[in-house]
N, C-alpha and C positions, 0 to 999 in steps of 0.2 A: 519712301515718299510719304507714308503716314507720319513718320517722325518729323519730317519737314513741316507738315501742316500743324503740328503741335507747338511749333515755335511761336512766340508772341508776335513777331513781325509778320507772321502769316495768319494771324487770328486766333492762334491757340486751339485749333479744332482737334477733336479726338475722333479719328476714323480708323476702323479696323483695317489691317493690311489686306485681309481677304476682300474687303469691299473695294479697296483701291485696285487690286488685281482684277476683280470681275469687271470693273469699269474700264480699265485699260484693255482687257481682252475683248470686251464688247466693241470698243472703238478701234480694234485692230492694232493696239499698241502694247501688247503684252511683253515683247522682248525689248531689250535696250536698243538693239539695232533699229527696230521699227520706230521707236521714239526719236532716235537720232536722225533717221531718214526724214521724218516730218519736220524736225527743226532745220535740217539742212535745206529741204525744199522751200521752207518759209524764208530762210536766209537767201537762197538763190533767187527767189522772186524779188526780194528787197534789194539785193546787191547784184544779182545776175551772174554769180560766180559758182562754178562747180568744178571739182577736180576730176580728172579722167578716172581715177580709182573710185571716186564716189559715184560717178555715172555707171560704172560697171556693177558696183554693189547694189545700187538702186534697181538697175535692170534685172539683176539676179533675184532680188527680193520680190519684184513684181511677177516674175515668171513662176516663183514658188507658190504664189497664192492659188488656191483651188478655185476652179470656175464656179460661178453661181448657177445653181440648178433652179430652173423656173418652169412653171406650168400655168396655164391660164384658167383651167377648170378642174375641180376636184375629180380625181380618177384618171386624169390625163397622164400623170407620172407619180408613181408611189415608190418611195425608197424603202428597201427592205434590208434589215441588218440583224445580226445575231451577236449578243453580248454574253460573255461568261460572267455570271453573277458571283459565283464562288462555290465553295464546298460547305454545305450545311450539315452540322452534326446530326446523325440519325437519318439524314435524307440522301446525302451524296452530292454530286456535282449538279449545279443548276445553271441553266441558260435562259436568256430572255430573247424571244423573237419579237421584233418590232417592225411595223410598217407605218411610215409617215408620209402623208400626202404633200407633194411639193407645192401645190397651189394654195392650200389653206392650213397646212401644218396639223391637220386632223391625224390622229395616231391610233393604232390598234396594237396591243402588246399581249404577249402570253409568256408565262414562265413554264419551262419544261425541264424534265430530267434527262431528256434525250437531245443529242446534238447530231443531226443527220439531215440528209436531203429529204428523207421521208417525213421527218418531223416538220421541216420547213414547208413541205408540200401540204401537210395536214393543217398547219397554221394558215396557209394561204386559202385553202378550200373550206375550212370549217370556221375560221374567224374573220379573215379579211374580206373575202368575197361576200359572205352573208351580210356583213356590216355595210359594205358599199351598196349592195342591192337594196337593203332596207332604207338607206339614205337616198336612193334613186340616182346614184352616181355609177356610170359604167366604168369599170376598171380597164384601162387601155394598155398601160405600159408599166413594167416593173424595172426598177434600177436596183440591182443587188448591191450589197455592201462593198466598201472599199473603192468607190468611184473616184477616179483621178483622170482628168482630161479625157473623158469619154471612155475610159477603160476601167473595168472592175477587177478586183483580185480573184473573182470567180471561185470563192471558197467552196469546199466540198458540199456544204449545206445548200448552196445555190446552183447545184448541177444535178444531173441525173433525174431523180423523181421530181424535184422542184421544177426543172425545165419542162418535163413532160406534163406536169399538172398545169403550168401556166400556158403552155401551147394548147393543151386540150380545152382550156377555158377561153381560148382566143386572145390571150394577153401576150403582147410583145414583151420579150425579155431582153432588155438592152445590155 
């Protein structure tokens, strides 16, 4: 697409491919199928024609989209996830624990050398909860990583000690 923008008939613009990709991803058009579906929908509005195959494919694409997670007030729903950062020379394996508020995108993160439910529970009780208390936001509900259609992957780090810590603090664990 960036090559097409460089053509004289399109203004001869120079845009990095990564910029084009980020823009398409932001608009939900990162795959060729998603872009074709938009064109076909536009064509269908203009001409009113859709093939049965296209209807099936469009329906399947809409079902694959993840539901939007929303909260009205900070602390109402906090999404927690763990990311493997990598192996650092002289340090070992490194993970990042992240909590992001669904209402305002406020985030708390911690880098750790430990990947366990105990480490996730410590992150919750020693970093997330004090930060929310200081801001005056009650932490009501946690959504662990891997959320799809109301179901989580319930990774090992979000069970056991993490479950107990959130329950003990009166936080619902979705």
